[in-house]
A tleap script that builds the chain and sets N, CA, C and O, in Angstrom:
source leaprc.protein.ff14SB
mol = sequence {
  NMET VAL PHE VAL MET ASP TYR LEU GLN LEU
  ASP PHE ASP ALA ALA ARG PHE THR ALA TYR
  VAL ARG PRO MET VAL THR ILE GLY ASP ALA
  THR ILE GLN PHE GLY ASP PRO GLY TYR GLN
  ASP ALA LEU CYS ALA PHE ILE THR HIE GLU
  VAL THR SER ALA GLU GLU SER PRO GLU ALA
  GLY LEU VAL ILE ARG PHE GLY LEU GLY GLU
  ILE VAL THR ASN PRO ALA ALA THR ASP LEU
  GLY GLY PRO GLU ILE ALA GLN LEU GLN ILE
  HIE GLU GLY PRO LEU ARG ASP ALA ALA TRP
  ALA VAL TRP ARG PRO GLY GLU ASP VAL PHE
  ALA GLY ARG ASP TRP CSER
}
set mol.1.N position { -36.472 -17.025 -7.648 }
set mol.1.CA position { -35.718 -17.641 -6.586 }
set mol.1.C position { -35.541 -19.104 -6.958 }
set mol.1.O position { -36.498 -19.776 -7.342 }
set mol.2.N position { -34.313 -19.592 -6.841 }
set mol.2.CA position { -34.011 -20.970 -7.178 }
set mol.2.C position { -33.304 -21.606 -5.977 }
set mol.2.O position { -32.264 -21.125 -5.525 }
set mol.3.N position { -33.886 -22.688 -5.475 }
set mol.3.CA position { -33.269 -23.437 -4.390 }
set mol.3.C position { -32.558 -24.632 -4.998 }
set mol.3.O position { -33.186 -25.469 -5.646 }
set mol.4.N position { -31.264 -24.714 -4.793 }
set mol.4.CA position { -30.463 -25.833 -5.278 }
set mol.4.C position { -29.906 -26.533 -4.048 }
set mol.4.O position { -29.892 -25.956 -2.960 }
set mol.5.N position { -29.452 -27.758 -4.207 }
set mol.5.CA position { -29.018 -28.557 -3.065 }
set mol.5.C position { -28.052 -27.813 -2.143 }
set mol.5.O position { -28.188 -27.883 -0.922 }
set mol.6.N position { -27.081 -27.103 -2.714 }
set mol.6.CA position { -26.074 -26.480 -1.854 }
set mol.6.C position { -25.885 -24.986 -2.093 }
set mol.6.O position { -24.879 -24.416 -1.670 }
set mol.7.N position { -26.841 -24.345 -2.768 }
set mol.7.CA position { -26.795 -22.888 -2.907 }
set mol.7.C position { -28.178 -22.354 -3.239 }
set mol.7.O position { -29.121 -23.114 -3.461 }
set mol.8.N position { -28.279 -21.033 -3.268 }
set mol.8.CA position { -29.546 -20.338 -3.484 }
set mol.8.C position { -29.318 -19.231 -4.497 }
set mol.8.O position { -28.309 -18.530 -4.424 }
set mol.9.N position { -30.238 -19.059 -5.446 }
set mol.9.CA position { -30.142 -17.969 -6.410 }
set mol.9.C position { -31.352 -17.066 -6.290 }
set mol.9.O position { -32.492 -17.528 -6.242 }
set mol.10.N position { -31.085 -15.769 -6.243 }
set mol.10.CA position { -32.133 -14.761 -6.210 }
set mol.10.C position { -32.031 -13.951 -7.492 }
set mol.10.O position { -30.983 -13.372 -7.777 }
set mol.11.N position { -33.110 -13.905 -8.267 }
set mol.11.CA position { -33.120 -13.159 -9.520 }
set mol.11.C position { -33.859 -11.840 -9.343 }
set mol.11.O position { -34.963 -11.801 -8.800 }
set mol.12.N position { -33.236 -10.757 -9.808 }
set mol.12.CA position { -33.797 -9.415 -9.751 }
set mol.12.C position { -33.686 -8.817 -11.149 }
set mol.12.O position { -32.647 -8.256 -11.499 }
set mol.13.N position { -34.728 -8.928 -11.940 }
set mol.13.CA position { -34.718 -8.410 -13.314 }
set mol.13.C position { -33.429 -8.825 -14.022 }
set mol.13.O position { -33.288 -9.986 -14.406 }
set mol.14.N position { -32.493 -7.901 -14.201 }
set mol.14.CA position { -31.272 -8.187 -14.949 }
set mol.14.C position { -30.116 -8.653 -14.063 }
set mol.14.O position { -28.986 -8.751 -14.541 }
set mol.15.N position { -30.368 -8.940 -12.795 }
set mol.15.CA position { -29.299 -9.355 -11.887 }
set mol.15.C position { -29.632 -10.696 -11.238 }
set mol.15.O position { -30.793 -11.010 -10.977 }
set mol.16.N position { -28.591 -11.469 -10.987 }
set mol.16.CA position { -28.738 -12.733 -10.259 }
set mol.16.C position { -27.705 -12.778 -9.142 }
set mol.16.O position { -26.504 -12.655 -9.383 }
set mol.17.N position { -28.189 -12.957 -7.915 }
set mol.17.CA position { -27.335 -13.099 -6.740 }
set mol.17.C position { -27.343 -14.574 -6.349 }
set mol.17.O position { -28.400 -15.152 -6.097 }
set mol.18.N position { -26.167 -15.171 -6.301 }
set mol.18.CA position { -26.032 -16.568 -5.908 }
set mol.18.C position { -25.326 -16.620 -4.563 }
set mol.18.O position { -24.211 -16.117 -4.417 }
set mol.19.N position { -25.980 -17.230 -3.580 }
set mol.19.CA position { -25.400 -17.389 -2.240 }
set mol.19.C position { -24.997 -18.848 -2.077 }
set mol.19.O position { -25.844 -19.741 -2.097 }
set mol.20.N position { -23.704 -19.083 -1.916 }
set mol.20.CA position { -23.193 -20.439 -1.706 }
set mol.20.C position { -23.216 -20.812 -0.233 }
set mol.20.O position { -22.903 -21.942 0.142 }
set mol.21.N position { -23.589 -19.851 0.589 }
set mol.21.CA position { -23.816 -20.039 2.016 }
set mol.21.C position { -25.243 -19.578 2.259 }
set mol.21.O position { -25.618 -18.488 1.828 }
set mol.22.N position { -26.037 -20.377 2.933 }
set mol.22.CA position { -27.447 -20.030 3.136 }
set mol.22.C position { -27.563 -18.743 3.955 }
set mol.22.O position { -27.040 -18.666 5.066 }
set mol.23.N position { -28.243 -17.738 3.412 }
set mol.23.CA position { -28.371 -16.463 4.125 }
set mol.23.C position { -29.395 -16.533 5.259 }
set mol.23.O position { -30.240 -17.428 5.296 }
set mol.24.N position { -29.305 -15.579 6.175 }
set mol.24.CA position { -30.317 -15.395 7.211 }
set mol.24.C position { -31.392 -14.479 6.647 }
set mol.24.O position { -31.117 -13.648 5.781 }
set mol.25.N position { -32.609 -14.631 7.135 }
set mol.25.CA position { -33.733 -13.829 6.686 }
set mol.25.C position { -34.324 -13.121 7.901 }
set mol.25.O position { -34.602 -13.750 8.922 }
set mol.26.N position { -34.512 -11.818 7.783 }
set mol.26.CA position { -35.166 -11.064 8.848 }
set mol.26.C position { -36.421 -10.422 8.289 }
set mol.26.O position { -36.374 -9.682 7.307 }
set mol.27.N position { -37.543 -10.716 8.928 }
set mol.27.CA position { -38.821 -10.093 8.606 }
set mol.27.C position { -39.384 -9.593 9.936 }
set mol.27.O position { -39.656 -10.379 10.843 }
set mol.28.N position { -39.551 -8.284 10.034 }
set mol.28.CA position { -39.992 -7.706 11.304 }
set mol.28.C position { -38.953 -7.997 12.385 }
set mol.28.O position { -37.769 -7.711 12.202 }
set mol.29.N position { -39.383 -8.555 13.491 }
set mol.29.CA position { -38.480 -8.882 14.597 }
set mol.29.C position { -37.950 -10.311 14.528 }
set mol.29.O position { -37.146 -10.711 15.371 }
set mol.30.N position { -38.387 -11.080 13.542 }
set mol.30.CA position { -38.004 -12.492 13.443 }
set mol.30.C position { -36.808 -12.674 12.515 }
set mol.30.O position { -36.813 -12.182 11.386 }
set mol.31.N position { -35.787 -13.377 12.988 }
set mol.31.CA position { -34.648 -13.761 12.163 }
set mol.31.C position { -34.670 -15.277 12.022 }
set mol.31.O position { -34.708 -16.008 13.012 }
set mol.32.N position { -34.647 -15.729 10.783 }
set mol.32.CA position { -34.781 -17.153 10.480 }
set mol.32.C position { -33.531 -17.610 9.744 }
set mol.32.O position { -33.076 -16.953 8.808 }
set mol.33.N position { -32.976 -18.744 10.174 }
set mol.33.CA position { -31.786 -19.305 9.553 }
set mol.33.C position { -32.130 -20.608 8.854 }
set mol.33.O position { -33.157 -21.227 9.133 }
set mol.34.N position { -31.262 -21.016 7.947 }
set mol.34.CA position { -31.428 -22.289 7.254 }
set mol.34.C position { -31.582 -23.403 8.291 }
set mol.34.O position { -30.799 -23.495 9.236 }
set mol.35.N position { -32.582 -24.231 8.104 }
set mol.35.CA position { -32.865 -25.301 9.052 }
set mol.35.C position { -34.002 -24.977 10.001 }
set mol.35.O position { -34.605 -25.883 10.578 }
set mol.36.N position { -34.305 -23.690 10.172 }
set mol.36.CA position { -35.431 -23.288 11.015 }
set mol.36.C position { -36.743 -23.542 10.272 }
set mol.36.O position { -36.789 -23.431 9.047 }
set mol.37.N position { -37.813 -23.883 11.003 }
set mol.37.CA position { -39.119 -24.017 10.354 }
set mol.37.C position { -39.515 -22.706 9.672 }
set mol.37.O position { -39.357 -21.629 10.247 }
set mol.38.N position { -40.022 -22.804 8.461 }
set mol.38.CA position { -40.472 -21.626 7.737 }
set mol.38.C position { -39.396 -20.888 6.963 }
set mol.38.O position { -39.670 -19.827 6.403 }
set mol.39.N position { -38.167 -21.420 6.914 }
set mol.39.CA position { -37.063 -20.730 6.225 }
set mol.39.C position { -37.390 -20.485 4.748 }
set mol.39.O position { -37.282 -19.356 4.269 }
set mol.40.N position { -37.778 -21.507 4.046 }
set mol.40.CA position { -38.076 -21.358 2.624 }
set mol.40.C position { -39.246 -20.402 2.409 }
set mol.40.O position { -39.203 -19.564 1.508 }
set mol.41.N position { -40.277 -20.517 3.218 }
set mol.41.CA position { -41.422 -19.614 3.102 }
set mol.41.C position { -41.011 -18.159 3.353 }
set mol.41.O position { -41.499 -17.252 2.680 }
set mol.42.N position { -40.124 -17.940 4.313 }
set mol.42.CA position { -39.658 -16.584 4.607 }
set mol.42.C position { -38.920 -15.997 3.406 }
set mol.42.O position { -39.133 -14.836 3.057 }
set mol.43.N position { -38.059 -16.783 2.775 }
set mol.43.CA position { -37.368 -16.306 1.575 }
set mol.43.C position { -38.364 -16.008 0.458 }
set mol.43.O position { -38.256 -14.983 -0.214 }
set mol.44.N position { -39.324 -16.893 0.260 }
set mol.44.CA position { -40.312 -16.697 -0.802 }
set mol.44.C position { -41.187 -15.473 -0.557 }
set mol.44.O position { -41.741 -14.919 -1.506 }
set mol.45.N position { -41.321 -15.043 0.683 }
set mol.45.CA position { -42.129 -13.860 0.994 }
set mol.45.C position { -41.573 -12.602 0.335 }
set mol.45.O position { -42.307 -11.631 0.151 }
set mol.46.N position { -40.290 -12.602 -0.024 }
set mol.46.CA position { -39.660 -11.433 -0.635 }
set mol.46.C position { -39.930 -11.326 -2.135 }
set mol.46.O position { -39.622 -10.296 -2.735 }
set mol.47.N position { -40.488 -12.343 -2.746 }
set mol.47.CA position { -40.615 -12.403 -4.200 }
set mol.47.C position { -41.298 -11.183 -4.794 }
set mol.47.O position { -40.854 -10.696 -5.834 }
set mol.48.N position { -42.330 -10.681 -4.197 }
set mol.48.CA position { -43.062 -9.547 -4.778 }
set mol.48.C position { -42.565 -8.185 -4.286 }
set mol.48.O position { -43.156 -7.159 -4.624 }
set mol.49.N position { -41.503 -8.161 -3.505 }
set mol.49.CA position { -41.008 -6.912 -2.922 }
set mol.49.C position { -39.771 -6.404 -3.668 }
set mol.49.O position { -38.954 -7.186 -4.154 }
set mol.50.N position { -39.656 -5.086 -3.745 }
set mol.50.CA position { -38.512 -4.465 -4.405 }
set mol.50.C position { -37.358 -4.265 -3.438 }
set mol.50.O position { -37.558 -4.043 -2.244 }
set mol.51.N position { -36.153 -4.347 -3.971 }
set mol.51.CA position { -34.957 -4.061 -3.189 }
set mol.51.C position { -34.918 -2.567 -2.911 }
set mol.51.O position { -35.082 -1.755 -3.822 }
set mol.52.N position { -34.699 -2.205 -1.643 }
set mol.52.CA position { -34.597 -0.785 -1.280 }
set mol.52.C position { -33.146 -0.348 -1.144 }
set mol.52.O position { -32.825 0.820 -1.362 }
set mol.53.N position { -32.263 -1.288 -0.782 }
set mol.53.CA position { -30.838 -0.965 -0.700 }
set mol.53.C position { -30.043 -2.262 -0.569 }
set mol.53.O position { -30.594 -3.332 -0.308 }
set mol.54.N position { -28.751 -2.132 -0.757 }
set mol.54.CA position { -27.831 -3.250 -0.561 }
set mol.54.C position { -26.575 -2.703 0.110 }
set mol.54.O position { -26.197 -1.548 -0.089 }
set mol.55.N position { -25.946 -3.545 0.898 }
set mol.55.CA position { -24.758 -3.112 1.649 }
set mol.55.C position { -23.772 -4.266 1.697 }
set mol.55.O position { -24.163 -5.433 1.739 }
set mol.56.N position { -22.511 -3.932 1.690 }
set mol.56.CA position { -21.466 -4.903 1.987 }
set mol.56.C position { -20.497 -4.245 2.951 }
set mol.56.O position { -19.983 -3.156 2.691 }
set mol.57.N position { -20.251 -4.920 4.071 }
set mol.57.CA position { -19.332 -4.392 5.070 }
set mol.57.C position { -18.754 -5.551 5.875 }
set mol.57.O position { -19.368 -6.615 5.958 }
set mol.58.N position { -17.574 -5.354 6.470 }
set mol.58.CA position { -16.987 -6.417 7.279 }
set mol.58.C position { -17.878 -6.839 8.445 }
set mol.58.O position { -17.881 -8.009 8.828 }
set mol.59.N position { -18.623 -5.909 9.004 }
set mol.59.CA position { -19.483 -6.240 10.149 }
set mol.59.C position { -20.767 -6.951 9.721 }
set mol.59.O position { -21.162 -7.943 10.334 }
set mol.60.N position { -21.406 -6.455 8.691 }
set mol.60.CA position { -22.722 -6.970 8.283 }
set mol.60.C position { -22.648 -8.073 7.242 }
set mol.60.O position { -23.590 -8.853 7.110 }
set mol.61.N position { -21.548 -8.158 6.498 }
set mol.61.CA position { -21.469 -9.096 5.382 }
set mol.61.C position { -22.173 -8.496 4.178 }
set mol.61.O position { -22.005 -7.312 3.886 }
set mol.62.N position { -22.965 -9.307 3.474 }
set mol.62.CA position { -23.731 -8.857 2.316 }
set mol.62.C position { -25.192 -8.772 2.715 }
set mol.62.O position { -25.780 -9.764 3.145 }
set mol.63.N position { -25.777 -7.595 2.577 }
set mol.63.CA position { -27.157 -7.373 3.021 }
set mol.63.C position { -27.977 -6.846 1.849 }
set mol.63.O position { -27.597 -5.867 1.207 }
set mol.64.N position { -29.106 -7.504 1.573 }
set mol.64.CA position { -30.065 -7.025 0.587 }
set mol.64.C position { -31.314 -6.640 1.370 }
set mol.64.O position { -31.927 -7.483 2.024 }
set mol.65.N position { -31.692 -5.354 1.300 }
set mol.65.CA position { -32.832 -4.854 2.080 }
set mol.65.C position { -34.062 -4.640 1.195 }
set mol.65.O position { -33.970 -4.196 0.051 }
set mol.66.N position { -35.181 -4.964 1.760 }
set mol.66.CA position { -36.486 -4.782 1.142 }
set mol.66.C position { -37.352 -4.045 2.161 }
set mol.66.O position { -36.974 -3.952 3.328 }
set mol.67.N position { -38.504 -3.520 1.747 }
set mol.67.CA position { -39.424 -2.926 2.705 }
set mol.67.C position { -39.890 -3.952 3.726 }
set mol.67.O position { -40.189 -3.598 4.867 }
set mol.68.N position { -39.956 -5.201 3.335 }
set mol.68.CA position { -40.405 -6.292 4.196 }
set mol.68.C position { -39.380 -6.690 5.248 }
set mol.68.O position { -39.750 -7.093 6.350 }
set mol.69.N position { -38.098 -6.584 4.921 }
set mol.69.CA position { -37.035 -7.054 5.813 }
set mol.69.C position { -35.729 -7.131 5.049 }
set mol.69.O position { -35.490 -6.334 4.142 }
set mol.70.N position { -34.873 -8.094 5.411 }
set mol.70.CA position { -33.581 -8.200 4.741 }
set mol.70.C position { -33.107 -9.643 4.649 }
set mol.70.O position { -33.507 -10.510 5.426 }
set mol.71.N position { -32.238 -9.865 3.665 }
set mol.71.CA position { -31.581 -11.152 3.460 }
set mol.71.C position { -30.088 -10.890 3.657 }
set mol.71.O position { -29.508 -10.042 2.978 }
set mol.72.N position { -29.466 -11.624 4.593 }
set mol.72.CA position { -28.085 -11.351 4.988 }
set mol.72.C position { -27.213 -12.586 4.791 }
set mol.72.O position { -27.519 -13.668 5.291 }
set mol.73.N position { -26.126 -12.402 4.057 }
set mol.73.CA position { -25.117 -13.447 3.877 }
set mol.73.C position { -23.877 -13.003 4.640 }
set mol.73.O position { -23.166 -12.093 4.215 }
set mol.74.N position { -23.628 -13.651 5.766 }
set mol.74.CA position { -22.509 -13.280 6.631 }
set mol.74.C position { -22.035 -14.536 7.352 }
set mol.74.O position { -22.304 -14.710 8.540 }
set mol.75.N position { -21.328 -15.415 6.632 }
set mol.75.CA position { -21.026 -16.742 7.167 }
set mol.75.C position { -19.895 -16.792 8.190 }
set mol.75.O position { -19.021 -15.927 8.241 }
set mol.76.N position { -19.955 -17.836 8.991 }
set mol.76.CA position { -18.826 -18.242 9.834 }
set mol.76.C position { -18.027 -19.266 9.029 }
set mol.76.O position { -18.520 -19.800 8.035 }
set mol.77.N position { -16.806 -19.536 9.455 }
set mol.77.CA position { -15.966 -20.499 8.741 }
set mol.77.C position { -16.647 -21.863 8.636 }
set mol.77.O position { -16.478 -22.559 7.635 }
set mol.78.N position { -17.400 -22.245 9.636 }
set mol.78.CA position { -18.062 -23.555 9.624 }
set mol.78.C position { -19.216 -23.612 8.625 }
set mol.78.O position { -19.705 -24.701 8.324 }
set mol.79.N position { -19.659 -22.477 8.107 }
set mol.79.CA position { -20.749 -22.433 7.129 }
set mol.79.C position { -20.269 -22.676 5.698 }
set mol.79.O position { -21.075 -22.972 4.817 }
set mol.80.N position { -18.973 -22.553 5.466 }
set mol.80.CA position { -18.447 -22.630 4.105 }
set mol.80.C position { -18.509 -24.051 3.565 }
set mol.80.O position { -18.207 -25.018 4.264 }
set mol.81.N position { -18.913 -24.151 2.292 }
set mol.81.CA position { -18.953 -25.455 1.632 }
set mol.81.C position { -18.088 -25.484 0.395 }
set mol.81.O position { -17.994 -26.520 -0.264 }
set mol.82.N position { -17.456 -24.380 0.062 }
set mol.82.CA position { -16.636 -24.284 -1.134 }
set mol.82.C position { -15.788 -23.029 -1.091 }
set mol.82.O position { -15.695 -22.374 -0.053 }
set mol.83.N position { -15.168 -22.687 -2.215 }
set mol.83.CA position { -14.237 -21.557 -2.233 }
set mol.83.C position { -14.889 -20.181 -2.320 }
set mol.83.O position { -14.206 -19.170 -2.156 }
set mol.84.N position { -16.208 -20.121 -2.577 }
set mol.84.CA position { -16.865 -18.829 -2.724 }
set mol.84.C position { -18.028 -18.698 -1.746 }
set mol.84.O position { -18.674 -19.685 -1.395 }
set mol.85.N position { -18.281 -17.475 -1.318 }
set mol.85.CA position { -19.403 -17.174 -0.432 }
set mol.85.C position { -20.624 -16.792 -1.265 }
set mol.85.O position { -21.728 -17.278 -1.018 }
set mol.86.N position { -20.421 -15.915 -2.257 }
set mol.86.CA position { -21.529 -15.449 -3.089 }
set mol.86.C position { -20.988 -14.842 -4.374 }
set mol.86.O position { -19.798 -14.553 -4.499 }
set mol.87.N position { -21.900 -14.657 -5.328 }
set mol.87.CA position { -21.553 -13.929 -6.546 }
set mol.87.C position { -22.766 -13.154 -7.036 }
set mol.87.O position { -23.910 -13.520 -6.770 }
set mol.88.N position { -22.491 -12.085 -7.751 }
set mol.88.CA position { -23.529 -11.255 -8.344 }
set mol.88.C position { -23.215 -11.120 -9.821 }
set mol.88.O position { -22.102 -10.759 -10.202 }
set mol.89.N position { -24.207 -11.414 -10.646 }
set mol.89.CA position { -24.068 -11.286 -12.085 }
set mol.89.C position { -25.131 -10.297 -12.563 }
set mol.89.O position { -26.318 -10.465 -12.284 }
set mol.90.N position { -24.692 -9.264 -13.288 }
set mol.90.CA position { -25.616 -8.259 -13.801 }
set mol.90.C position { -25.536 -8.273 -15.323 }
set mol.90.O position { -24.480 -8.021 -15.903 }
set mol.91.N position { -26.656 -8.569 -15.955 }
set mol.91.CA position { -26.726 -8.579 -17.416 }
set mol.91.C position { -27.065 -7.172 -17.894 }
set mol.91.O position { -28.031 -6.563 -17.434 }
set mol.92.N position { -26.271 -6.675 -18.808 }
set mol.92.CA position { -26.444 -5.297 -19.258 }
set mol.92.C position { -27.288 -5.204 -20.522 }
set mol.92.O position { -27.474 -4.107 -21.048 }
set mol.93.N position { -27.793 -6.299 -21.013 }
set mol.93.CA position { -28.645 -6.284 -22.194 }
set mol.93.C position { -28.391 -7.512 -23.038 }
set mol.93.O position { -27.424 -8.238 -22.808 }
set mol.94.N position { -29.245 -7.750 -24.006 }
set mol.94.CA position { -29.067 -8.912 -24.876 }
set mol.94.C position { -27.727 -8.857 -25.602 }
set mol.94.O position { -27.295 -7.802 -26.068 }
set mol.95.N position { -27.094 -9.994 -25.685 }
set mol.95.CA position { -25.831 -10.142 -26.406 }
set mol.95.C position { -24.699 -9.291 -25.856 }
set mol.95.O position { -23.743 -8.990 -26.571 }
set mol.96.N position { -24.800 -8.903 -24.591 }
set mol.96.CA position { -23.740 -8.113 -23.964 }
set mol.96.C position { -23.193 -8.906 -22.784 }
set mol.96.O position { -23.916 -9.653 -22.126 }
set mol.97.N position { -21.919 -8.729 -22.537 }
set mol.97.CA position { -21.298 -9.409 -21.412 }
set mol.97.C position { -21.902 -8.928 -20.104 }
set mol.97.O position { -22.370 -7.795 -19.992 }
set mol.98.N position { -21.880 -9.792 -19.144 }
set mol.98.CA position { -22.401 -9.447 -17.824 }
set mol.98.C position { -21.270 -8.936 -16.936 }
set mol.98.O position { -20.109 -9.311 -17.097 }
set mol.99.N position { -21.639 -8.074 -16.003 }
set mol.99.CA position { -20.695 -7.641 -14.968 }
set mol.99.C position { -20.779 -8.653 -13.829 }
set mol.99.O position { -21.864 -9.140 -13.509 }
set mol.100.N position { -19.652 -8.965 -13.225 }
set mol.100.CA position { -19.601 -9.970 -12.160 }
set mol.100.C position { -18.958 -9.402 -10.914 }
set mol.100.O position { -18.086 -8.537 -10.986 }
set mol.101.N position { -19.394 -9.893 -9.783 }
set mol.101.CA position { -18.713 -9.661 -8.510 }
set mol.101.C position { -18.720 -11.009 -7.788 }
set mol.101.O position { -19.726 -11.719 -7.792 }
set mol.102.N position { -17.604 -11.350 -7.175 }
set mol.102.CA position { -17.493 -12.611 -6.445 }
set mol.102.C position { -16.903 -12.316 -5.075 }
set mol.102.O position { -15.929 -11.572 -4.957 }
set mol.103.N position { -17.499 -12.903 -4.036 }
set mol.103.CA position { -17.005 -12.743 -2.674 }
set mol.103.C position { -16.461 -14.080 -2.201 }
set mol.103.O position { -17.126 -15.111 -2.299 }
set mol.104.N position { -15.219 -14.042 -1.680 }
set mol.104.CA position { -14.542 -15.245 -1.197 }
set mol.104.C position { -14.047 -15.013 0.231 }
set mol.104.O position { -13.804 -13.876 0.635 }
set mol.105.N position { -13.900 -16.095 0.986 }
set mol.105.CA position { -13.332 -15.962 2.335 }
set mol.105.C position { -11.937 -15.328 2.253 }
set mol.105.O position { -11.118 -15.719 1.421 }
set mol.106.N position { -11.680 -14.359 3.115 }
set mol.106.CA position { -10.371 -13.722 3.170 }
set mol.106.C position { -10.192 -12.566 2.205 }
set mol.106.O position { -9.132 -11.941 2.187 }
set mol.107.N position { -11.218 -12.264 1.390 }
set mol.107.CA position { -11.119 -11.175 0.425 }
set mol.107.C position { -12.198 -10.126 0.682 }
set mol.107.O position { -13.245 -10.413 1.262 }
set mol.108.N position { -11.915 -8.915 0.239 }
set mol.108.CA position { -12.874 -7.806 0.285 }
set mol.108.C position { -13.521 -7.685 1.663 }
set mol.108.O position { -12.811 -7.594 2.665 }
set mol.109.N position { -14.852 -7.683 1.734 }
set mol.109.CA position { -15.539 -7.498 3.019 }
set mol.109.C position { -15.323 -8.667 3.963 }
set mol.109.O position { -15.582 -8.550 5.161 }
set mol.110.N position { -14.857 -9.784 3.444 }
set mol.110.CA position { -14.620 -10.957 4.294 }
set mol.110.C position { -13.140 -11.147 4.618 }
set mol.110.O position { -12.742 -12.210 5.096 }
set mol.111.N position { -12.324 -10.125 4.363 }
set mol.111.CA position { -10.908 -10.151 4.734 }
set mol.111.C position { -10.795 -9.925 6.244 }
set mol.111.O position { -11.684 -9.339 6.862 }
set mol.112.N position { -9.708 -10.392 6.821 }
set mol.112.CA position { -9.453 -10.130 8.228 }
set mol.112.C position { -10.132 -11.083 9.184 }
set mol.112.O position { -9.937 -10.976 10.395 }
set mol.113.N position { -10.917 -12.005 8.683 }
set mol.113.CA position { -11.561 -13.001 9.556 }
set mol.113.C position { -10.704 -14.267 9.611 }
set mol.113.O position { -9.864 -14.510 8.744 }
set mol.114.N position { -10.935 -15.050 10.635 }
set mol.114.CA position { -10.261 -16.339 10.760 }
set mol.114.C position { -11.112 -17.389 10.046 }
set mol.114.O position { -12.161 -17.788 10.551 }
set mol.115.N position { -10.669 -17.828 8.894 }
set mol.115.CA position { -11.427 -18.799 8.096 }
set mol.115.C position { -10.944 -20.219 8.278 }
set mol.115.O position { -11.333 -21.100 7.512 }
set mol.116.N position { -10.118 -20.464 9.260 }
set mol.116.CA position { -9.596 -21.834 9.438 }
set mol.116.C position { -10.572 -22.734 10.166 }
set mol.116.O position { -10.279 -23.909 10.390 }
savepdb mol mol.pdb
quit
C-alpha cells in the first residue's frame, strides 16, 4: 500500500490498483472515509487479507472485497482531482507488457452521472 499526496496505490502480487479518488473503507459495520480518524489504519488493516471478489457497477462503483470488509471507490463530482478515477495494472510476468484498465468520469461504470 502506498499513500501519495493525492492518490493511493494498492499492490496485490502482480496487480496494482491506483485510486485517484480516496476510497471508502468498510470493516464490519463501520464505514470510514478519507479525513475520518483511523482512515489510514483501516486501509492498512487489509494488508494481510486476500481479495475474495471485485465488482464494478454503476451503483456500487469499484469494489474490492476481502473477508475483513471492502474498499470502495465511488466518487461524487466534487471528489475528482483530475481526469481519472482509478486504474488497474496487471503484470503478466517478467519482461511482458502489462494489461491496463482505466476508469474516467463519464465512461464505463461511471457513465450516465452528472460530473459537472
